[in-house]
Every structure is written in C-alpha cells, then in structure tokens.
C-alpha positions as MATLAB code, in Angstrom:
seq = 'MKYWLHRITGGDNALGFAHPLLFTHHFLSIGWSDFSSDAFVRQVQTEGETAIESAMQAEGWGLPKNRWNLWRFIMEMKKGDIVLVPTSQEFSLFEIEDDFIYSNDSIDASLFMDWNGKQAIRQENGYYYNENGQPIDLGFYRRVKPILYNIPRMGFADQKLISRMKIRQTNADISDLKDSIENALKAYEEHKPINLKEKIMAQPTNPVECV';
ca = [
      -4.546  146.453   79.345;
      -1.742  144.572   81.050;
      -1.104  143.401   84.583;
       2.288  144.010   86.183;
       4.115  142.998   89.309;
       6.376  145.776   90.582;
       8.510  145.901   93.719;
       9.342  149.141   95.530;
      11.923  147.558   97.847;
      15.014  147.985   95.687;
      17.589  150.760   95.683;
      19.859  151.980   98.459;
      17.974  153.773  101.278;
      14.884  153.788   99.062;
      12.119  151.844  100.797;
      11.479  154.362  103.580;
      10.674  156.959  100.910;
       9.179  154.696   98.222;
       6.483  153.394  100.584;
       4.930  156.785  101.469;
       5.380  158.000   97.905;
       3.155  155.140   96.799;
       0.695  154.623   99.631;
       0.249  158.278  100.603;
       1.032  160.260   97.454;
       0.268  157.604   94.800;
       3.556  157.588   92.905;
       5.030  154.251   91.908;
       8.832  154.400   91.923;
      11.926  152.619   90.702;
      15.640  153.216   91.250;
      18.305  154.089   88.660;
      18.856  157.540   90.146;
      22.166  157.784   88.246;
      20.132  158.488   85.094;
      17.253  160.425   86.608;
      16.433  163.396   84.413;
      13.614  164.428   82.112;
      16.149  164.560   79.281;
      17.010  160.886   79.803;
      13.322  159.943   79.713;
      12.878  161.788   76.416;
      15.985  160.128   75.017;
      14.687  156.646   75.877;
      11.286  157.462   74.422;
      12.961  158.657   71.209;
      15.865  156.240   70.781;
      14.493  153.168   72.536;
      16.591  150.609   74.399;
      19.782  151.954   72.781;
      19.588  154.980   75.087;
      19.511  152.805   78.201;
      22.293  150.550   76.953;
      24.529  153.489   76.035;
      24.006  155.149   79.417;
      24.828  151.982   81.334;
      27.891  151.222   79.255;
      29.090  154.791   79.792;
      28.926  154.104   83.552;
      31.051  150.984   83.055;
      28.216  148.622   83.975;
      28.063  146.729   80.709;
      24.603  145.443   79.832;
      23.068  144.093   83.061;
      19.891  142.056   82.691;
      18.082  144.250   85.194;
      18.150  147.140   82.711;
      14.912  145.658   81.362;
      13.190  146.609   84.611;
      13.790  150.269   83.776;
      12.744  149.710   80.163;
       9.438  148.184   81.233;
       8.831  151.004   83.722;
       9.417  153.766   81.170;
       8.227  152.208   77.910;
       5.935  149.232   78.458;
       3.725  150.178   81.399;
       0.799  152.194   80.042;
      -2.151  154.229   81.259;
      -4.896  151.906   82.488;
      -2.572  148.997   83.262;
      -2.943  147.329   86.658;
       0.096  147.082   88.944;
       0.365  144.587   91.790;
       2.816  145.724   94.480;
       3.816  142.967   96.924;
       4.716  143.796  100.504;
       5.656  141.440  103.336;
       2.565  139.226  103.650;
       0.192  141.264  101.509;
      -0.169  142.913   98.131;
      -1.872  146.065   96.843;
      -3.356  146.929   93.465;
      -3.029  150.204   91.561;
      -4.009  151.549   88.143;
      -1.536  153.641   86.137;
      -3.153  157.053   85.679;
      -1.219  158.467   82.727;
       1.760  157.941   80.457;
       3.941  160.677   81.936;
       7.267  159.533   83.394;
       8.527  161.678   86.254;
      12.226  161.954   87.099;
      14.001  163.732   89.935;
      13.747  166.830   87.743;
       9.953  166.804   87.711;
       8.785  164.971   90.859;
       7.417  167.293   93.544;
      10.275  167.528   96.054;
       7.867  168.193   98.926;
       6.581  164.611   98.559;
      10.020  163.192   99.304;
       9.519  162.343  102.974;
      10.196  159.044  104.711;
       7.628  157.192  106.811;
       8.790  159.168  109.864;
       8.029  162.455  108.117;
      11.699  163.327  107.541;
      12.192  165.427  104.434;
      14.765  164.362  101.844;
      17.088  166.998  100.418;
      17.946  167.300   96.750;
      21.517  168.404   96.130;
      22.990  170.141   93.108;
      24.140  166.792   91.711;
      20.492  165.820   91.227;
      20.377  163.126   93.934;
      18.093  163.093   96.937;
      19.693  162.449  100.331;
      18.201  161.336  103.640;
      18.820  163.062  106.980;
      22.010  161.023  107.448;
      23.471  162.296  104.184;
      22.975  158.978  102.373;
      21.815  159.025   98.736;
      18.326  157.690   98.060;
      18.252  155.471   94.992;
      14.926  156.507   93.504;
      14.956  158.013   90.056;
      11.737  157.504   88.074;
       8.075  157.663   88.995;
       4.599  156.892   87.632;
       1.356  158.398   88.938;
      -1.090  155.672   89.979;
      -4.605  155.374   91.394;
      -5.172  152.980   94.303;
      -7.583  150.111   93.717;
      -7.191  148.233   96.989;
      -4.545  148.213   99.704;
      -3.066  145.342  101.688;
      -4.822  142.203  100.462;
      -3.487  139.250  102.507;
      -1.636  136.745  100.356;
      -2.825  133.831  102.433;
      -6.522  133.380  101.974;
      -6.987  135.526   98.883;
      -4.179  134.720   96.405;
      -4.219  131.338   94.706;
      -1.067  129.248   94.511;
      -0.089  130.517   91.060;
      -0.230  134.118   92.226;
       1.590  133.378   95.483;
       4.373  131.668   93.528;
       4.724  134.547   91.075;
       5.031  137.063   93.899;
       8.188  135.238   94.979;
      10.157  136.237   91.894;
      13.075  138.495   92.790;
      13.233  140.826   89.787;
      11.867  144.344   90.197;
       9.000  144.011   87.761;
       7.372  141.590   85.371;
       4.410  141.294   83.039;
       1.955  138.996   84.851;
      -0.985  139.420   82.486;
      -1.288  135.630   82.311;
      -2.476  135.780   85.934;
      -5.309  138.231   85.212;
      -7.961  135.793   86.467;
      -6.008  135.053   89.658;
      -5.681  138.774   90.413;
      -9.328  139.555   89.669;
     -10.476  136.571   91.752;
      -8.327  137.722   94.677;
      -9.748  141.239   94.450;
     -13.332  139.963   94.298;
     -12.830  137.518   97.169;
     -11.330  140.203   99.403;
     -14.033  142.744   98.627;
     -16.698  140.151   99.401;
     -14.890  138.883  102.528;
     -14.816  135.385  101.079;
     -11.352  133.819  101.429;
     -10.465  131.392   98.663;
      -8.097  129.382  100.864;
      -9.939  126.525  102.637;
      -8.110  127.039  105.937;
      -8.899  130.752  105.861;
     -12.537  129.996  105.059;
     -12.842  127.790  108.111;
     -11.178  130.356  110.377;
     -13.428  133.113  109.023;
     -16.631  131.223  109.845;
     -18.371  132.172  113.109;
     -18.355  129.405  115.688;
     -21.534  128.402  117.439;
     -21.331  127.651  121.161;
     -21.853  124.008  122.094;
     -24.545  123.442  124.673;
     -23.560  121.253  127.585;
     -26.162  118.798  128.875;
];
C-alpha cells in the first residue's frame, strides 16, 4: 500500500466540478481531457509510458515533465492506496476503491455538476462544458472511499507533512510520510492536536476567582 498526495485544483474551469465529484460522489479526478477516452486508458495500460509520450508529441507538446502526473494516476495508484487531497487550510484522506480508470467515455455524466448544482454538458467532441460554454479540463477519474474530511493542517499535521503539502505538482508518492499521515489522522479522531499552540487553545480555561 502506498500513500499519495493528489491535487484537484488543476485544469481550466475544473475545480468547481472536481470538488463535488470528490466530496459528494467520491471520484478523484485529474485533467488531460484532450486524451480522455477508454481507448486511451487501455492503450496506456498495454503500451506503457510510450502511449502517453506519443499522444503528447502528436499534440505538439513535446515531453512535458507533468506527463508523469497522468502516468501515476493511471498506472501507479492502486486499489487500497491512501490519497491525501490538500485544500486551502485542510486536507482529506481517501482510499482508492478499485483499479478501474474512468474517462469521459465512462464517467456518469449526471455526476458532472458544479458546486452550485449547474450541470455540465458533454458535446460531440468528447469535452464537457460549463454553463458559459467553457471547456472543463477533467479527463480521468478514480473511485475512492472517504476516510476523513477536512483535517486542519495547523494542529494536526507535523512540519514534514505541512512542507510536503506545499509542493506544486499535481501528485506525488508520499509513502515516506506514512507515520505523519497516520499520526495526523489519529490525533484528529481523538481531538488531540499535535501542535503545542493548538493544544493550549483546545484546553478548557478555568475561571479565576477574585478575592
């Protein structure tokens, strides 16, 4: 079992749909909608990284380093792995439920609603568009099971974990921080902040008697 950090904030016009997909419908998402099809997933699973490299070169993109984010999402994340998803001042933990990779061909279109309940529309070109006619850059999805939502970074993540959550890439293997993640989960469930300042603030104050 591995531990991953994965951001859902990337991709044009994506966050407003990626957030409810994850927190309401339990689908982790990534961009790369230009390649979103079940056929592409099968090609990557059969041919390996060559399939991703060929597709990106065909688009005239060369070999960008961020292609490895898609590779990890499709090929390296496995059933039972734990995924940490950072948000503004918090993070949430999920478990990957299976090894099936959904694309825009296979994701349930009825789930594609933004956090205001506005339905996205899939056009014949395979892209989803928001109500303003802008393409939504989400292309691949993994079914996940929530473990715990919205753990505050301050008070429950140690300094190593806080620092790692500042990396800018979409995803990364953070299995070396297994203990930090498990300690944060345990501390939050037990309402015992690990940060000294948070511990002090969490303690009840006793009134001082005046004489």
